[in-house]
C-alpha positions as a Markdown table, in Angstrom:
| # | Residue | x | y | z |
|---|---|---|---|---|
| 1 | Met | 138.2 | 92.7 | 65.8 |
| 2 | Ala | 134.5 | 92.7 | 64.6 |
| 3 | Leu | 133.1 | 89.2 | 63.8 |
| 4 | Thr | 131.3 | 88.6 | 60.7 |
| 5 | Ala | 127.6 | 86.7 | 61.0 |
| 6 | Ile | 129.4 | 83.3 | 60.0 |
| 7 | Gln | 132.4 | 83.8 | 62.3 |
| 8 | Thr | 129.9 | 84.8 | 65.4 |
| 9 | Ile | 127.6 | 81.5 | 64.4 |
| 10 | Ala | 131.2 | 79.3 | 64.4 |
| 11 | Phe | 132.1 | 80.9 | 67.5 |
| 12 | Ile | 129.1 | 80.8 | 69.6 |
| 13 | Phe | 128.8 | 76.8 | 68.4 |
| 14 | Ile | 132.6 | 76.1 | 69.2 |
| 15 | Leu | 131.8 | 77.3 | 72.5 |
| 16 | Phe | 128.7 | 75.3 | 73.4 |
| 17 | Gly | 130.7 | 72.3 | 71.9 |
| 18 | Leu | 133.6 | 72.8 | 74.2 |
| 19 | Ile | 131.3 | 73.5 | 76.8 |
| 20 | Lys | 129.5 | 70.4 | 76.2 |
| 21 | Ile | 132.6 | 68.5 | 75.8 |
| 22 | Leu | 134.1 | 69.2 | 79.1 |
| 23 | Val | 130.7 | 69.0 | 80.8 |
| 24 | Val | 130.3 | 65.1 | 79.4 |
| 25 | Ile | 134.0 | 64.4 | 80.4 |
| 26 | Phe | 133.7 | 65.0 | 83.8 |
| 27 | Asn | 129.6 | 64.9 | 84.4 |
| 28 | Lys | 127.3 | 63.6 | 82.0 |
| 29 | Lys | 124.5 | 63.2 | 84.3 |
| 30 | Ala | 125.0 | 66.6 | 84.4 |
| 31 | Trp | 124.7 | 67.4 | 80.8 |
| 32 | Tyr | 121.4 | 65.0 | 80.8 |
| 33 | Asn | 119.6 | 66.5 | 83.6 |
| 34 | Asn | 120.1 | 70.0 | 82.6 |
| 35 | Val | 120.3 | 70.3 | 78.8 |
| 36 | Val | 119.1 | 67.1 | 76.9 |
| 37 | Lys | 116.3 | 66.1 | 79.5 |
| 38 | Pro | 114.6 | 69.7 | 79.4 |
| 39 | Ile | 115.4 | 70.3 | 75.4 |
| 40 | Tyr | 113.7 | 66.8 | 74.8 |
| 41 | Ser | 111.1 | 67.0 | 77.5 |
| 42 | Ser | 109.6 | 70.1 | 76.3 |
| 43 | Gln | 108.9 | 69.4 | 72.8 |
| 44 | Gly | 106.4 | 72.1 | 72.0 |
| 45 | Ile | 108.3 | 74.8 | 73.2 |
| 46 | Ser | 111.8 | 73.0 | 71.8 |
| 47 | Thr | 110.6 | 72.9 | 68.5 |
| 48 | Phe | 109.9 | 76.2 | 68.2 |
| 49 | Val | 113.2 | 77.7 | 69.3 |
| 50 | Phe | 115.3 | 75.0 | 67.2 |
| 51 | Ile | 112.7 | 76.4 | 64.4 |
| 52 | Val | 113.6 | 80.1 | 64.9 |
| 53 | Leu | 117.4 | 79.2 | 65.5 |
| 54 | Ala | 117.1 | 77.3 | 62.2 |
| 55 | Leu | 115.8 | 80.3 | 60.1 |
| 56 | Ile | 118.5 | 82.6 | 61.5 |
| 57 | Leu | 121.1 | 80.6 | 60.6 |
| 58 | Phe | 119.9 | 79.6 | 57.2 |
| 59 | Tyr | 119.0 | 83.3 | 56.7 |
| 60 | Tyr | 123.1 | 83.8 | 57.5 |
| 61 | Ile | 124.7 | 81.2 | 55.8 |
| 62 | Leu | 122.8 | 81.6 | 52.5 |
| 63 | Lys | 123.9 | 85.3 | 52.9 |
| 64 | Glu | 127.6 | 84.0 | 52.5 |
| 65 | Phe | 127.1 | 80.5 | 51.0 |
| 66 | Ser | 125.4 | 79.1 | 48.2 |
| 67 | Leu | 122.8 | 76.2 | 48.6 |
| 68 | Thr | 125.3 | 73.9 | 47.1 |
| 69 | Gln | 128.2 | 74.6 | 48.9 |
| 70 | Val | 125.6 | 74.7 | 52.2 |
| 71 | Phe | 124.5 | 70.7 | 50.8 |
| 72 | Ala | 128.2 | 69.6 | 50.7 |
| 73 | Val | 128.8 | 71.0 | 54.1 |
| 74 | Met | 125.8 | 68.7 | 55.2 |
| 75 | Ala | 126.6 | 66.0 | 53.5 |
| 76 | Leu | 130.1 | 66.4 | 55.6 |
| 77 | Ile | 128.3 | 66.6 | 58.7 |
| 78 | Ser | 125.7 | 63.7 | 57.8 |
| 79 | Val | 128.5 | 61.1 | 57.3 |
| 80 | Leu | 130.3 | 62.4 | 60.7 |
| 81 | Leu | 126.9 | 61.7 | 62.6 |
| 82 | Val | 126.3 | 58.4 | 61.1 |
| 83 | Leu | 130.1 | 57.7 | 62.4 |
| 84 | Gly | 128.9 | 58.8 | 65.6 |
| 85 | Phe | 125.7 | 56.8 | 65.9 |
| 86 | Leu | 127.4 | 53.4 | 64.7 |
| 87 | Gln | 128.8 | 52.8 | 68.0 |
| 88 | His | 125.9 | 53.0 | 69.5 |
| 89 | Ser | 124.1 | 50.6 | 66.8 |
| 90 | Lys | 122.8 | 47.9 | 69.3 |
| 91 | Glu | 120.9 | 50.3 | 71.2 |
| 92 | Leu | 119.9 | 52.7 | 68.1 |
| 93 | Ile | 118.4 | 49.8 | 65.6 |
| 94 | Pro | 115.2 | 49.3 | 67.9 |
| 95 | Val | 114.7 | 52.9 | 68.5 |
| 96 | Phe | 114.9 | 53.4 | 64.4 |
| 97 | Ala | 112.4 | 50.1 | 64.1 |
| 98 | Lys | 110.1 | 51.8 | 66.3 |
| 99 | Leu | 110.1 | 54.9 | 64.3 |
| 100 | Tyr | 109.9 | 53.2 | 61.0 |
| 101 | Asn | 106.7 | 51.4 | 61.9 |
| 102 | Lys | 105.2 | 54.6 | 63.2 |
| 103 | Lys | 102.8 | 56.6 | 60.5 |
| 104 | Ile | 104.1 | 59.7 | 58.8 |
| 105 | Thr | 102.7 | 62.4 | 61.2 |
| 106 | Ser | 101.5 | 65.9 | 59.5 |
| 107 | Trp | 104.9 | 67.1 | 61.3 |
| 108 | Arg | 106.7 | 64.9 | 59.4 |
| 109 | Trp | 105.3 | 65.6 | 56.2 |
| 110 | Val | 106.1 | 69.2 | 56.7 |
| 111 | Tyr | 109.5 | 68.3 | 57.6 |
| 112 | Ile | 109.5 | 66.2 | 54.3 |
| 113 | Ile | 108.3 | 69.0 | 52.3 |
| 114 | Phe | 110.6 | 71.3 | 53.6 |
| 115 | Trp | 113.6 | 69.0 | 52.5 |
| 116 | Val | 112.2 | 68.5 | 49.2 |
| 117 | Ile | 112.0 | 72.1 | 48.3 |
| 118 | Leu | 115.6 | 72.8 | 49.7 |
| 119 | Met | 117.0 | 69.7 | 47.4 |
| 120 | Val | 114.9 | 70.9 | 44.3 |
| 121 | Leu | 116.3 | 74.3 | 44.7 |
| 122 | Ala | 120.1 | 73.3 | 45.1 |
| 123 | Leu | 119.6 | 70.9 | 42.1 |
| 124 | Phe | 118.5 | 74.0 | 39.8 |
| 125 | Glu | 121.1 | 75.8 | 41.6 |
| 126 | Ile | 123.7 | 73.1 | 40.8 |
| 127 | Phe | 122.4 | 72.6 | 36.8 |
């Protein structure tokens, strides 16, 4: 059975998710040392890789779904992420305080502008 692009994306995401859950259940330190630390330690390379992945995913997702549908799913995912983060609020509040006290960098402006463009495009699609 041949998978569509969306099914392939979902399948890969599910595989990574299940692997992560299993590794974290049995050896949190292994996940931290072999995945989390390398990704966050090499910010430049990781940023490039994740931008490329985001663009590829965005391309295939927009071929299948409308931008409005994508934003609805992002709303669900955002709520689920907040539910997860709320369990660690005591540890995260100091981190958030640091982030909000920093000046907005040029990279953050690019990120903000990207999101504003997507939101405006979605609003045009809705109305």
